[in-house]
KOLVEXTI-786740 format. One record per residue: x, y, z of N, C-alpha, C, CB in turn. Coordinates in pm, whole numbers, padded with zeros to 5 digits, always signed. Glycine has a CB too. Layout:
REM KOLVEXTI-786740
XYZXYZXYZXYZ...
REM end
This chain:
REM KOLVEXTI-786740
+00081-00135-00006+00002+00008-00002+00085+00117-00018-00070+00037+00128+00073+00199-00110+00169+00319-00141+00152+00435-00013+00123+00393-00305+00261+00472+00022+00254+00584+00129+00203+00716+00051+00411+00611+00205+00137+00781+00166+00074+00928+00103+00081+01011+00218-00095+00926+00043+00181+01103+00202+00203+01197+00316+00105+01301+00370+00309+01267+00284-00007+01271+00280-00127+01342+00343-00233+01283+00430-00194+01392+00247-00176+01161+00445-00264+01083+00556-00155+01047+00680-00340+00924+00483-00199+01063+00782-00116+01021+00893-00086+00870+00919-00176+01072+01007+00017+00866+00993+00055+00717+01005-00072+00617+01088+00209+00713+01100-00121+00708+01183-00231+00628+01253-00364+00605+01144-00281+00719+01399-00390+00713+01077-00501+00688+00986-00454+00569+00867-00544+00839+00915-00348+00576+00830-00323+00492+00721-00312+00336+00793-00180+00547+00637-00267+00319+00916-00284+00206+00979-00419+00152+01005-00222+00218+01083-00507+00256+01030-00665+00230+01049-00703+00178+00911-00761+00375+01092-00666+00233+00812-00745+00210+00678-00711+00068+00642-00702+00318+00552-00590+00042+00668-00531-00099+00622-00586-00194+00715-00365-00110+00623-00591-00182+00850-00670-00265+00935-00812-00299+00900-00672-00207+01054-00902-00185+00853-01027-00200+00822-01030-00287+00704-01091-00077+00805-00954-00253+00592-00952-00316+00484-00912-00471+00467-00883-00243+00419-00815-00477+00584-00779-00634+00596-00891-00712+00626-00676-00667+00707-00945-00645+00778-01056-00712+00825-01170-00746+00737-01101-00643+00922-01202-00654+00649-01321-00667+00560-01296-00796+00464-01344-00524+00470-01174-00783+00379-01107-00882+00325-01106-01009+00363-01007-00854+00322-01062-01041+00480-01050-01166+00541-01174-01198+00569-00966-01174+00653-01276-01124+00626-01411-01179+00661-01501-01216+00566-01477-01096+00731-01463-01174+00436-01548-01190+00298-01498-01330+00243-01515-01057+00176-01354-01358+00264-01291-01451+00199-01288-01579+00294-01156-01400+00157-01324-01563+00409-01309-01648+00536-01326-01819+00491-01439-01596+00655-01454-01828+00427-01489-01972+00389-01376-02032+00300-01633-01979+00309-01326-01942+00204-01212-02004+00128-01100-02039+00213-01161-01914+00021-01059-01968+00306-00963-01978+00384-00978-02119+00471-00961-01851+00461-01092-02127+00505-01115-02249+00613-01113-02363+00497-01283-02243+00720-01143-02358+00385-01148-02486+00284-01002-02513+00245-01244-02457+00138-00922-02406+00244-00781-02417+00241-00712-02490+00344-00730-02299+00239-00736-02440+00477-00674-02509+00591-00722-02650+00603-00701-02436+00719-00830-02684+00586-00917-02832+00605-00831-02907+00505-01108-02834+00559-00818-02865+00365-00766-02942+00273-00608-02973+00300-00794-02875+00145-00533-02859+00368-00383-02867+00391-00375-02972+00500-00311-02720+00437-00447-02971+00615-00461-03042+00715-00494-03190+00680-00552-02981+00792-00577-03215+00596-00623-03330+00543-00745-03385+00632-00507-03427+00531-00815-03298+00703-00949-03340+00791-01060-03264+00741-00939-03309+00955-01172-03353+00718-01277-03289+00686-01396-03323+00775-01300-03311+00555-01372-03380+00911-01478-03416+01000-01543-03276+01064-01416-03517+01117-01495-03176+01049-01523-03054+01130-01626-02978+01005-01358-02957+01183-01644-03009+00916-01733-02947+00824-01885-02939+00882-01728-03028+00688-01915-03018+00972-02047-02976+01036-02057-02869+01121-02097-03072+01106-02183-02812+01111-02205-02692+01224-02261-02590+01150-02069-02633+01304-02310-02597+01011-02391-02491+00967-02312-02378+00887-02460-02434+01088-02379-02264+00849-02317-02164+00768-02215-02094+00875-02433-02058+00698-02246-02085+00998-02144-02006+01101-02012-02074+01099-02198-02005+01262-02017-02225+01082-01871-02286+01092-01776-02226+00986-01874-02450+01070-01832-02182+00867-01753-02119+00747-01657-02010+00800-01857-02050+00635-01681-01940+00912-01601-01836+00970-01534-01859+01095-01675-01730+00988-01545-01998+01104-01425-02033+01235-01295-01988+01237-01393-02175+01252-01242-01904+01335-01107-01862+01331-01074-01727+01250-01033-01975+01273-01184-01691+01197-01167-01551+01134-01170-01430+01234-01283-01528+01030-01215-01432+01339-01209-01334+01444-01063-01341+01492-01316-01363+01562-00996-01436+01496-00862-01446+01541-00781-01384+01444-00820-01582+01566-00799-01430+01320-00704-01356+01196-00737-01200+01217-00754-01410+01015-00838-01153+01218-00876-01016+01233-00824-00929+01352-01012-01017+01239-00808-01012+01469-00743-00952+01579-00614-00941+01558-00761-01014+01694-00537-01040+01471-00399-01064+01481-00369-00930+01355-00347-01254+01443-00444-00918+01260-00410-00817+01156-00331-00686+01213-00544-00772+01086-00393-00609+01305-00337-00508+01331-00203-00471+01394-00407-00471+01378-00170-00575+01489-00050-00582+01540+00053-00636+01437-00058-00659+01659+00011-00723+01358+00094-00783+01245+00134-00647+01166+00001-00902+01143+00025-00590+01108+00082-00485+01012+00164-00372+01075-00032-00421+00936+00152-00336+01201+00212-00230+01268+00371-00285+01294+00123-00193+01409+00359-00384+01312+00515-00456+01335+00598-00479+01209+00504-00610+01401+00526-00511+01112+00571-00518+00988+00620-00389+00917+00475-00574+00921+00515-00292+00951+00558-00175+00892+00674-00089+00970+00437-00095+00875+00685-00081+01084+00786-00055+01183+00926-00118+01153+00736-00104+01315+00932-00236+01146+01044-00321+01118+01097-00282+00973+01000-00476+01128+00993-00300+00875+01037-00254+00763+01107-00123+00726+00948-00263+00705+01061-00023+00791+01112+00130+00785+01284+00108+00823+01014+00245+00920+01289+00056+00957+01411+00025+01026+01502-00051+00928+01384-00058+01156+01467-00143+00871+01570-00205+00780+01588-00162+00648+01548-00334+00767+01501-00095+00605+01518-00018+00459+01626+00108+00491+01347+00052+00395+01597+00153+00602+01697+00269+00638+01840+00210+00647+01659+00342+00784+01843+00090+00723+01972+00041+00749+02042-00011+00606+01959-00076+00860+01967-00067+00519+02007-00123+00392+02045-00015+00254+01884-00216+00357+02002+00111+00322+02020+00226+00210+02178+00267+00209+01918+00372+00249+02216+00296+00088+02356+00362+00082+02348+00504+00112+02424+00347-00056+02476+00563+00090+02489+00708+00164+02426+00791+00087+02632+00767+00188+02383+00795-00041+02296+00878-00110+02148+00845-00091+02332+00874-00249+02089+00744-00007+01963+00728+00026+01900+00628-00076+01896+00860+00032+01963+00536-00142+01909+00448-00245+01944+00308-00211+01960+00484-00384+01837+00216-00256+01831+00099-00198+01805+00007-00347+01708+00097-00070+01874-00099-00335+01856-00203-00463+01738-00279-00442+01980-00311-00482+01675-00331-00545+01560-00409-00554+01591-00528-00450+01531-00456-00709+01695-00586-00474+01727-00710-00378+01737-00673-00233+01866-00778-00416+01792-00566-00198+01786-00538-00069+01639-00486+00002+01891-00442-00055+01564-00439-00109+01434-00392-00040+01344-00516-00023+01354-00276-00128+01366-00614-00117+01308-00753-00108+01358-00818+00028+01355-00846-00239+01485-00806+00065+01525-00858+00194+01472-00789+00307+01663-00859+00207+01471-00657+00296+01400-00581+00414+01258-00607+00427+01412-00432+00402+01185-00634+00306+01057-00682+00338+01031-00814+00393+00989-00673+00235+01124-00911+00359+01115-01047+00391+01141-01057+00558+01226-01133+00298+01238-00983+00587+01281-00992+00727+01183-00919+00827+01424-00931+00740+01123-00819+00776+01024-00748+00838+00903-00842+00867+00987-00628+00753+00855-00903+00756+00750-01014+00774+00789-01144+00854+00706-01060+00636+00914-01156+00866+00954-01290+00974+00925-01218+01119+01151-01352+00964+00968-01091+01119+00984-01047+01246+00832-01031+01301+01073-00913+01247+00733-00998+01227+00586-00972+01248+00525-01123+01266+00514-00884+01112+00578-01219+01182+00526-01347+01204+00549-01405+01320+00563-01426+01119+00684-01391+01368+00733-01442+01485+00653-01397+01615+00876-01403+01493+00630-01284+01610+00571-01201+01725+00428-01245+01737+00579-01038+01698+00365-01259+01629+00216-01289+01621+00184-01420+01597+00151-01215+01522+00260-01496+01586+00253-01650+01551+00153-01728+01650+00408-01719+01564+00165-01714+01768+00053-01788+01841-00092-01762+01808+00065-01762+01981-00110-01663+01761-00263-01628+01702-00290-01721+01582-00279-01461+01645-00186-01716+01514-00209-01823+01385-00215-01959+01421-00094-01820+01279-00153-02003+01515-00197-02152+01564-00314-02169+01619-00117-02207+01660-00379-02066+01705-00490-02090+01751-00604-02067+01660-00498-02026+01857-00591-01993+01560-00677-01974+01417-00691-02111+01368-00599-01877+01294-00567-02171+01353-00574-02307+01297-00655-02411+01380-00433-02358+01280-00630-02413+01510-00678-02500+01616-00835-02510+01613-00629-02447+01756-00869-02364+01600-01031-02344+01617-01090-02398+01483-01081-02172+01641-01037-02378+01356-01081-02436+01225-01079-02556+01223-01017-02401+01120-00978-02633+01291-00987-02792+01257-01068-02879+01363-00833-02855+01250-01101-02806+01482-01168-02889+01585-01317-02907+01539-01158-02819+01734-01351-03011+01588-01504-03082+01565-01589-02991+01632-01529-03243+01633-01676-02913+01563-01770-02835+01604-01886-02895+01700-01819-02785+01490-01896-03028+01670-01992-03103+01768-01932-03129+01897-02038-03240+01714-01809-03135+01893-01736-03201+02014-01606-03104+02025-01692-03378+01985-01629-02976+02040-01506-02869+02051-01422-02922+02144-01544-02717+02097-01297-02890+02128-01175-02870+02242-01162-02745+02284-01035-02904+02197-01213-02646+02237-01189-02534+02276-01302-02431+02255-01078-02504+02222-01337-02340+02356-01459-02258+02369-01445-02113+02312-01497-02249+02517-01326-02092+02298-01309-01962+02220-01150-01928+02195-01382-01838+02307-01100-01798+02168-01001-01762+02135-00898-01771+02264-01025-01643+02074-00951-01699+02381-00870-01699+02505-00867-01852+02558-00936-01594+02620-00970-01920+02567-00958-02058+02617-00865-02141+02536-01091-02124+02620-00858-02123+02400-00759-02181+02322-00614-02167+02376-00770-02125+02192-00600-02039+02368-00453-01987+02415-00425-02044+02550-00439-01819+02424-00513-02049+02647-00499-02090+02790-00470-02249+02783-00643-02053+02881-00564-02336+02711-00547-02473+02712-00407-02519+02646-00666-02533+02641-00386-02450+02537-00277-02502+02454-00132-02476+02542-00279-02420+02299-00129-02366+02612-00004-02328+02686+00006-02423+02814-00009-02166+02730-00099-02450+02882-00107-02521+03006-00089-02670+02991-00234-02494+03070-00136-02724+02873-00137-02860+02818-00022-02905+02741-00246-02877+02736+00017-02802+02663+00139-02830+02566+00263-02755+02587+00101-02801+02427+00257-02636+02661+00366-02559+02680+00368-02456+02587+00480-02630+02678+00480-02353+02605+00481-02230+02517+00530-02273+02387+00571-02114+02572+00613-02394+02382+00670-02423+02240+00527-02462+02134+00795-02572+02254+00443-02521+02200+00307-02551+02095+00249-02423+02028+00171-02620+02185+00271-02322+02090+00219-02214+02024+00314-02149+01931+00170-02124+02116+00410-02203+01908+00518-02175+01793+00551-02305+01724+00661-02110+01852+00472-02386+01724+00486-02512+01638+00427-02473+01478+00389-02646+01715+00537-02504+01400+00527-02485+01272+00550-02331+01221+00400-02537+01237+00654-02260+01311+00688-02142+01288+00827-02143+01182+00705-02079+01429+00898-02266+01186+01004-02267+01082+00983-02284+00943+01084-02358+01109+00858-02366+00896+00821-02360+00773+00766-02218+00747+00729-02468+00746+00696-02147+00840+00650-02031+00797+00735-01944+00752+00587-01979+00877+00874-01943+00843+00975-01828+00806+01043-01864+00683+01086-01800+00918+01078-02006+00661+01122-02052+00534+01047-02023+00427+01137-02177+00532+00927-02040+00420+00815-01999+00322+00830-01854+00270+00674-02013+00392+00883-01760+00353+00879-01623+00318+01002-01609+00208+00895-01525+00455+01086-01712+00185+01200-01688+00096+01127-01707-00047+01334-01796+00125+01060-01810-00098+01019-01828-00207+00889-01746-00226+01013-01961-00224+00806-01692-00129+00727-01597-00146+00773-01469-00226+00687-01571-00028+00896-01428-00150+00955-01294-00183+01012-01302-00304+01054-01243-00089+01089-01421-00327+01157-01422-00463+01038-01432-00565+01266-01552-00481+00930-01500-00567+00821-01497-00657+00762-01375-00690+00727-01572-00614+00746-01289-00576+00689-01168-00602+00800-01063-00687+00640-01111-00457+00922-01088-00642+01033-01008-00704+01029-01022-00833+01163-01040-00664+01042-01157-00901+01052-01199-01024+00938-01154-01120+01064-01334-01017+00808-01146-01058+00700-01101-01129+00719-00931-01146+00564-01149-01048+00771-00892-01049+00791-00728-01041+00863-00682-01147+00866-00675-00915+01001-00748-01158+01105-00708-01237+01061-00734-01410+01241-00796-01182+00960-00808-01423+00892-00862-01565+00780-00780-01594+00837-01018-01561+00727-00694-01505+00603-00642-01543+00610-00545-01674+00547-00569-01422+00709-00467-01683+00751-00371-01788+00745-00457-01924+00908-00306-01756+00810-00566-01919+00819-00653-02049+00682-00717-02068+00937-00773-02039+00607-00750-01966+00470-00799-01972+00381-00712-02051+00414-00813-01838+00364-00581-01994+00271-00474-02040+00332-00398-02155+00236-00377-01925+00473-00419-02183+00532-00334-02284+00513-00188-02250+00474-00363-02418+00535-00138-02124+00543+00000-02104+00604+00019-01961+00403+00068-02122+00646+00157-01926+00724+00171-01796+00610+00159-01685+00812+00321-01787+00671+00114-01554+00580+00083-01458+00485+00187-01413+00645+00039-01355+00572+00314-01431+00511+00455-01376+00371+00478-01444+00614+00592-01416+00347+00419-01553+00227+00449-01652+00147+00351-01634+00256+00460-01800+00138+00251-01526+00040+00145-01523-00093+00231-01457+00098+00002-01427-00214+00188-01505-00331+00211-01463-00381+00121-01317-00413+00185-01586-00461+00196-01260-00513+00122-01125-00551-00047-01157-00669+00210-01066-00608-00070-01265-00652-00180-01310-00525-00288-01327-00729-00146-01436-00436-00220-01405-00303-00308-01427-00223-00338-01293-00199-00227-01531-00237-00229-01189-00170-00257-01069-00248-00378-01017-00165-00133-00970-00375-00356-00987-00453-00465-00942-00430-00612-00995-00582-00429-00968-00403-00595-01114-00376-00730-01186-00232-00788-01150-00385-00709-01350-00149-00685-01146-00014-00696-01101-00019-00778-00975+00052-00558-01079-00089-00721-00897-00089-00763-00740-00123-00917-00735-00209-00672-00645-00242-00954-00812-00305-01099-00819-00223-01178-00863-00419-01119-00899-00141-01154-00984-00062-01217-01040+00086-01253-00980-00063-01157-01143+00119-01153-00900+00250-01167-00828+00206-01260-00694+00319-01004-00784+00094-01235-00626+00043-01304-00519+00019-01465-00568-00093-01227-00469-00029-01481-00685-00063-01617-00717+00061-01677-00747-00162-01633-00828+00179-01655-00815+00296-01684-00824+00374-01718-00680+00345-01580-00897+00379-01609-00613+00433-01650-00493+00380-01729-00390+00462-01561-00444+00227-01742-00428+00161-01829-00324+00206-01997-00344-00012-01807-00340+00184-02011-00479+00244-02134-00553+00337-02195-00504+00289-02113-00667+00451-02107-00520+00578-02124-00478+00618-02188-00351+00625-02016-00480+00579-02088-00249+00583-02093-00098+00464-02205-00039+00554-01930-00038+00379-02252-00113+00254-02317-00069+00302-02466+00016+00152-02347-00216+00401-02524-00042+00445-02660+00032+00486-02594+00201+00611-02748-00067+00542-02498+00224+00574-02485+00336+00461-02426+00420+00685-02419+00333+00350-02367+00361+00222-02338+00405+00145-02482+00473+00144-02274+00274+00171-02554+00369+00096-02685+00405+00148-02762+00540+00113-02787+00279+00285-02770+00531+00359-02826+00632+00330-02721+00772+00523-02838+00579+00323-02617+00764+00295-02515+00876+00166-02558+00942+00282-02360+00821+00059-02569+00844-00071-02584+00896-00074-02737+00963-00185-02559+00774-00013-02837+00898-00008-02963+00969+00053-02966+01119+00072-03052+00884+00139-02890+01123+00228-02889+01230+00155-02812+01333+00366-02832+01195+00080-02706+01332-00001-02635+01390-00116-02740+01439-00041-02523+01302-00192-02803+01358-00305-02862+01395-00277-02994+01473-00385-02881+01277-00156-03063+01474-00126-03177+01513-00111-03180+01669-00014-03217+01443-00161-03254+01754-00166-03241+01889-00216-03376+01945-00253-03123+01927-00131-03422+02052-00176-03546+02113-00303-03512+02218-00045-03616+02192-00333-03409+02248-00409-03363+02322-00559-03357+02270-00355-03254+02354-00564-03353+02128-00692-03340+02040-00725-03467+01996-00678-03249+01916-00862-03491+01980-00909-03618+01918-00843-03654+01806-01041-03616+01885-00791-03766+01749-00743-03816+01634-00602-03713+01605-00870-03813+01514-00534-03694+01718-00429-03600+01698-00443-03484+01592-00318-03676+01665-00579-03407+01633-00600-03301+01535-00662-03336+01413-00483-03242+01504-00689-03440+01383-00722-03499+01252-00623-03478+01125-00855-03444+01217-00511-03466+01177-00399-03452+01054-00383-03593+00970-00236-03410+01123-00385-03595+00861-00394-03708+00758-00254-03779+00773-00423-03650+00595-00143-03725+00815-00019-03799+00838+00053-03790+00972+00071-03760+00741+00113-03856+01025+00175-03845+01150+00323-03825+01146+00146-03958+01225+00394-03732+01225+00527-03692+01184+00577-03664+01329+00534-03560+01073+00720-03620+01318+00811-03586+01457+00858-03449+01431+00954-03693+01488+00848-03397+01317+00924-03246+01301+00881-03218+01155+01117-03243+01320+00942-03080+01084+00921-03028+00966+00962-03125+00888+00977-02909+00942+01097-03157+00883+01154-03254+00770+01052-03384+00765+01324-03308+00810+01023-03434+00874+00963-03553+00877+00788-03560+00784+00959-03582+01049+00756-03424+00833+00637-03382+00791+00633-03394+00624+00617-03237+00847+00745-03295+00573+00764-03304+00424+00761-03449+00388+00900-03238+00376+00828-03549+00446+00871-03659+00385+00760-03757+00420+01012-03699+00428+00676-03749+00496+00559-03841+00512+00448-03796+00434+00515-03854+00655+00421-03663+00418+00328-03596+00328+00352-03647+00177+00348-03437+00341+00471-03660+00135+00518-03690+00009+00512-03858-00013+00668-03626-00004+00537-03923+00106+00502-04053+00116+00369-04116+00104+00540-04082+00216+00302-04072+00171+00147-04086+00181+00066-04019+00071+00098-04026+00314+00088-03896+00032-00003-03840-00035+00048-03784-00189-00054-03738+00058+00179-03815-00216+00247-03790-00329+00271-03629-00309+00162-03839-00465+00382-03609-00422+00458-03476-00419+00332-03360-00412+00566-03458-00572+00204-03419-00488+00102-03313-00504+00030-03279-00395+00014-03342-00596+00067-03356-00282-00017-03338-00177+00050-03214-00087-00033-03480-00098+00161-03187-00119+00221-03049-00067+00137-02944-00107+00366-03016-00119+00069-02946-00239-00017-02817-00281-00161-02858-00253+00001-02771-00448-00184-02946-00219-00332-02956-00174-00416-02846-00099-00337-03063-00091-00530-02795-00163-00566-02662-00096-00537-02539-00178-00490-02647+00035-00463-02567-00265-00403-02451-00353-00507-02385-00428-00295-02501-00455-00607-02455-00487-00724-02396-00541-00800-02289-00486-00802-02482-00554-00862-02332-00358-00932-02235-00281-00847-02132-00252-00988-02285-00162-00709-02149-00226-00612-02046-00160-00598-01953-00291-00451-02119-00096-00595-01987-00396-00574-01920-00526-00704-01842-00560-00538-02028-00641-00809-01894-00539-00945-01819-00568-00982-01712-00455-01070-01929-00577-00915-01728-00337-00929-01631-00222-00847-01502-00275-00863-01696-00071-00739-01528-00352-00658-01398-00381-00704-01290-00428-00570-01412-00456-00796-01313-00555-00845-01232-00650-00950-01161-00567-00895-01306-00778-01073-01208-00506-01148-01119-00409-01090-01047-00292-01243-01191-00355-00986-01135-00231-00927-01047-00110-00844-00935-00142-00843-01127-00020-00765-00946-00275-00704-00825-00290-00793-00706-00366-00577-00855-00364-00890-00766-00431-01005-00657-00472-01056-00572-00381-01121-00716-00521-01120-00655-00277-01172-00604-00153-01082-00505-00080-01200-00716-00066-00961-00558-00060-00872-00487+00023-00812-00358-00035-00767-00575+00059-00809-00346-00162-00754-00218-00229-00843-00136-00229-00707-00223-00360-00968-00182-00281-01095-00101-00301-01126-00018-00157-01227-00209-00343-01121-00104-00070-01167-00067+00062-01063+00040+00145-01185-00207+00142-00942-00011+00112-00824+00096+00155-00842+00215+00066-00662+00036+00134-00865+00235-00053-00873+00344-00109-00971+00429-00083-00870+00327-00214-01089+00389-00053-01198+00460+00005-01196+00501+00121-01296+00403+00003-01139+00425+00214-01107+00503+00358-01005+00596+00354-01064+00412+00472-00913+00579+00259-00804+00692+00231-00854+00815+00201-00715+00663+00122-00969+00805+00112-01024+00931+00045-01123+00987+00165-01110+00894-00113-01173+00911+00253-01250+00968+00356-01134+01047+00441-01337+00850+00442-01031+00994+00475-00917+01049+00562-00871+01190+00482-00779+00928+00576-00861+01190+00358-00813+01297+00277-00925+01401+00313-00797+01259+00112-01058+01372+00287-01154+01439+00290-01146+01540+00441-01269+01338+00270-01141+01450+00544-01150+01502+00673-01021+01584+00715-01176+01388+00767-00906+01557+00640-00798+01636+00650-00798+01766+00575-00694+01564+00614-00885+01767+00459-00917+01897+00389-00828+01898+00265-00889+02030+00483-00781+01779+00205-00723+01780+00084-00813+01774-00037-00637+01679+00083-00946+01719-00010-01056+01682-00133-01174+01731-00106-01084+01534-00161-01248+01779-00195-01392+01822-00159-01475+01719-00103-01465+01873-00276-01466+01577-00137-01561+01475-00101-01496+01349-00120-01689+01482-00178-01542+01250-00023-01479+01127-00048-01547+01029-00162-01475+01058+00085-01640+01088-00213-01704+01020-00314-01621+01059-00470-01870+01067-00304-01539+01135-00474-01477+01182-00596-01336+01214-00541-01556+01311-00669-01224+01235-00637-01106+01288-00603-01072+01421-00647-01017+01210-00640-01161+01515-00633-01143+01653-00668-01075+01733-00558-01275+01714-00702-00968+01774-00606-00866+01855-00496-00946+01978-00452-00707+01911-00567-00929+02017-00322-01000+02128-00240-00902+02258-00318-00980+02106-00033-00960+02343-00360-00898+02464-00442-00816+02538-00333-01020+02570-00517-00704+02591-00366-00617+02669-00290-00526+02589-00180-00702+02772-00226-00564+02455-00177-00481+02356-00073-00355+02315-00136-00563+02215-00033-00229+02340-00061-00111+02292-00114-00116+02145-00078+00013+02366-00061-00100+02054-00192-00124+01911-00168+00003+01842-00110-00167+01841-00301+00144+01937-00117+00255+01892-00073+00271+01908+00100+00359+01967-00155+00186+01971+00169+00186+02000+00298+00136+01865+00377+00099+02127+00321+00196+01841+00495+00152+01723+00579+00041+01781+00647+00262+01662+00682-00051+01687+00700-00198+01712+00773-00168+01800+00884-00276+01571+00833-00067+01792+00957-00026+01884+01060+00005+02032+01011+00096+01826+01128+00083+02047+00921+00135+02181+00851-00001+02253+00807+00242+02149+00709-00103+02147+00730-00209+02213+00675-00291+02268+00804-00293+02115+00574-00302+02199+00908-00379+02239+01016-00345+02369+01075-00372+02144+01112-00205+02374+01077-00116+02492+01138-00148+02617+01040+00062+02452+01139-00143+02589+00912-00153+02693+00801-00318+02773+00796-00117+02602+00644-00407+02666+00824-00542+02682+00834-00568+02793+00967-00612+02528+00853-00517+02743+01088-00509+02816+01194-00449+02966+01190-00443+02739+01274-00329+02968+01105-00289+03099+01116-00358+03187+01020-00149+03109+01102-00423+03143+00903-00481+03220+00827-00622+03255+00910-00492+03153+00688-00678+03180+00986-00807+03211+01059-00749+03322+01159-00882+03069+01142-00670+03316+01215-00624+03424+01321-00576+03559+01264-00505+03368+01407-00539+03556+01140-00495+03676+01070-00628+03744+01007-00383+03638+00955-00750+03659+00970-00840+03718+00911-00945+03752+01046-00892+03626+00786-00940+03722+01148-01038+03750+01252-01022+03905+01285-01013+03654+01384-01107+03974+01294-01120+04122+01337-01051+04138+01472-01277+04169+01348-00959+04216+01501-00898+04242+01639-00993+04304+01705-00772+04322+01647-01021+04270+01839-01121+04345+01932-01039+04494+01967-01156+04242+02089-01129+04583+01982-01068+04714+02037-01028+04716+02165-01153+04819+02028-00974+04822+02223-00934+04837+02370-01060+04853+02450-00837+04962+02395-01147+04924+02386-01276+04934+02468-01325+04817+02481-01379+05017+02417-01362+04730+02366-01407+04591+02398-01351+04493+02513-01387+04526+02284-01228+04519+02488-01141+04448+02606-01160+04498+02731-00995+04458+02588
REM end
């Protein structure tokens, strides 16, 4: 999401959080189908329409701290990787983004484990009553390490994901046969979907192993319903290929890819509308329903500078009270 100096950091985080929560909620059923296919259990399909949104609240609550941590870490790392002239190469930028994502993933990872457990549990015989109960029960029954089970493939999966995104990005000008700066919003939307699809396909085996490791537990019925039994990450890869074939590592990819297009479409459109609302409140545009700039407003000023300028103009134009009135 491109940074705009006319929107404050808090407003930008709020827009991203709202856009992410709405897109997550609308595509939650596809996320549920993806996780169930990755883990290999289908006994928890029962429970009605409401069961399609199991784990969605946890995912939404995770979104804001994850985004804030990723943004803060990315800024620090980009500044660290810059040269003396303030330039940064594509590879260093990708590395900074990957490391920032790893930091945010590690800190917020327990909530991802809880989301997976809530999804795979049998709704008719639930092991967890809610988010807090799941945190409490996993920690006291299985220890702190259980809340980080599967974090290794999650971190390793960031490498092919970033590499796939990067190779799509550097090929865009050749695909569209025009400079990147001239891309239309529709082209940018398409680019994001293609990059996400390529990156997701390359990193999906790590995602599958992560979900299986998160779901497997001796404290759950049928060990969480995982279709293979393993002792660690490498063994999970080996057992999945042995029992399900190589394509078993990509099981659930179709609903995952089907989720990407509506997810990015809803996220970007919601973000842009929320951003326009903020620009309207800050005084840069005349209405959030269009992008007509407010006449006489310097668009290069930051929100605080614009407020100070408006206050100064108001003080200068207000009639001074006479000495008798005072």
